[in-house]
C-alpha positions in Angstrom: -22.7 23.1 -21.9 -20.1 25.9 -21.7 -21.1 29.5 -20.9 -19.8 30.7 -24.3 -22.0 28.2 -26.3 -25.4 29.1 -25.0 -28.3 27.4 -26.9 -30.7 30.3 -26.5 -29.8 33.9 -27.6 -32.6 36.4 -26.8 -33.5 38.7 -29.6 -31.9 42.1 -29.5 -34.0 45.3 -30.1 -32.7 48.4 -31.7 -33.6 51.9 -30.4 -33.0 55.3 -31.8 -31.6 57.4 -29.0 -32.2 61.1 -28.6 -31.9 63.8 -26.0 -34.6 65.8 -24.3 -34.0 68.2 -21.4 -30.7 66.6 -20.4 -31.9 63.0 -20.4 -31.5 60.3 -23.1 -34.5 58.5 -24.5 -35.0 55.6 -26.9 -37.8 54.7 -29.4 -38.1 51.5 -31.4 -35.9 52.0 -34.4 -38.5 50.1 -36.5 -40.9 53.1 -36.0 -38.4 55.5 -37.4 -39.1 56.5 -41.1 -36.3 59.1 -41.4 -34.4 61.8 -39.7 -34.6 65.4 -40.9 -33.7 68.8 -39.8 -36.5 71.2 -39.4 -35.5 73.6 -42.2 -35.8 70.7 -44.7 -39.6 70.4 -44.0 -42.2 72.5 -45.7 -44.3 73.8 -42.7 -47.7 75.3 -43.1 -48.7 76.2 -39.6 -47.2 76.8 -36.2 -49.8 77.7 -33.7 -49.1 75.8 -30.5 -46.2 75.3 -28.2 -46.3 71.5 -28.3 -48.0 70.9 -31.6 -45.7 73.0 -33.9 -48.1 72.7 -36.8 -48.3 70.7 -40.0 -45.5 69.8 -42.3 -44.9 67.9 -45.6 -42.2 65.4 -46.0 -41.9 63.4 -49.2 -45.5 64.2 -50.1 -46.9 63.1 -46.7 -48.8 65.7 -44.6 -48.1 65.2 -40.9 -48.3 66.9 -37.5 -45.1 68.1 -35.9 -44.9 67.6 -32.1 -42.3 69.5 -30.2 -41.3 67.0 -27.4 -39.0 69.7 -25.9 -42.0 71.9 -25.1 -44.0 68.9 -23.9 -41.2 67.7 -21.5 -39.9 71.1 -20.4 -43.3 72.7 -20.0 -42.5 75.8 -22.1 -41.6 76.6 -25.7 -37.9 76.0 -26.7 -36.1 77.9 -29.4 -36.0 76.1 -32.7 -33.1 76.7 -35.0 -32.8 75.7 -38.7 -30.8 72.6 -37.7 -33.1 71.3 -35.0 -33.6 67.5 -35.3 -36.9 66.0 -36.3 -37.6 62.3 -36.1 -40.2 61.2 -38.7 -42.1 58.3 -37.1 -44.4 55.8 -38.8 -46.9 55.0 -36.0 -49.7 52.5 -36.1 -52.2 55.3 -36.8 -50.2 58.0 -38.7 -46.9 59.5 -39.7 -45.7 62.3 -37.5 -42.6 64.4 -36.8 -41.2 64.6 -33.3 -38.9 67.6 -32.5 -36.1 66.7 -30.1 -32.9 68.3 -28.6 -30.7 66.0 -30.7 -30.5 62.5 -32.1 -27.6 60.5 -30.7 -27.4 57.1 -32.4 -28.9 53.6 -32.8 -28.5 51.4 -29.7 -28.9 47.6 -29.6 -30.3 46.3 -26.4 -31.0 42.7 -25.2 -33.9 41.9 -22.9 -31.5 41.5 -19.9 -30.3 45.1 -20.5 -33.8 46.5 -20.0 -35.3 46.9 -16.5 -38.4 48.6 -15.1 -38.0 52.3 -14.4 -37.6 52.9 -10.7 -40.6 54.6 -9.1 -43.2 53.7 -11.8 -44.8 50.9 -9.8 -44.3 48.3 -12.5 -46.5 49.8 -15.2 -48.2 52.9 -13.7 -47.0 54.8 -16.8 -48.0 52.6 -19.7 -45.9 54.4 -22.3 -42.6 53.7 -20.7 -41.0 50.3 -21.7 -38.2 50.5 -19.2 -34.7 51.6 -18.6 -32.0 50.4 -21.0 -28.5 50.3 -19.8 -25.4 49.7 -22.0 -21.8 50.8 -21.8 -22.5 53.2 -18.9 -25.4 54.9 -20.7 -29.0 54.9 -19.5 -31.9 55.3 -21.9 -35.5 55.8 -20.9 -37.3 53.6 -23.4 -40.6 54.9 -24.7 -43.5 53.1 -26.5 -44.1 55.9 -28.9 -47.4 54.5 -30.2 -48.8 54.6 -26.7 -47.4 58.0 -25.9 -48.8 59.5 -29.0 -52.1 57.7 -29.0 -55.1 60.1 -28.9 -57.2 57.6 -26.9 -55.4 57.6 -23.5 -56.4 54.8 -21.2 -56.3 56.8 -18.0 -60.1 56.7 -17.8 -59.9 52.9 -17.6 -58.5 53.0 -14.1 -61.7 53.2 -12.2 -62.1 51.9 -8.6 -65.0 49.4 -8.4 
């Protein structure tokens, strides 16, 4: 069989890429409900640095999490055109504030590798490092990252 007529084509996955603190990240595009700018959301509260409060989008009340503050460790200035990714997670709908949305990237399994220095799964919310056309995306399992019930207490030494 010739190289150009392979019998098996691995399924590609699409990731929405976004910037945070100078790095580029990706989340499963299937989890993205919509993209909005922060001024288009009706917000009711803003009391924390990371949890920016509660907003309404298309009749759905959701928390807004500022990933910039979570990753940088301090509050970041929000402008009326700051990007918000509305995500439909397994447990809820939420808004995630980021530095900027880049695009949708298609990656095949052979373009995703373990992230160096993570000991092959030490950080369970990282899927891997996606590489395409000279770009490197840190791929995040957003359901695991945003889950309330973190599994860190499951790592007991017997």
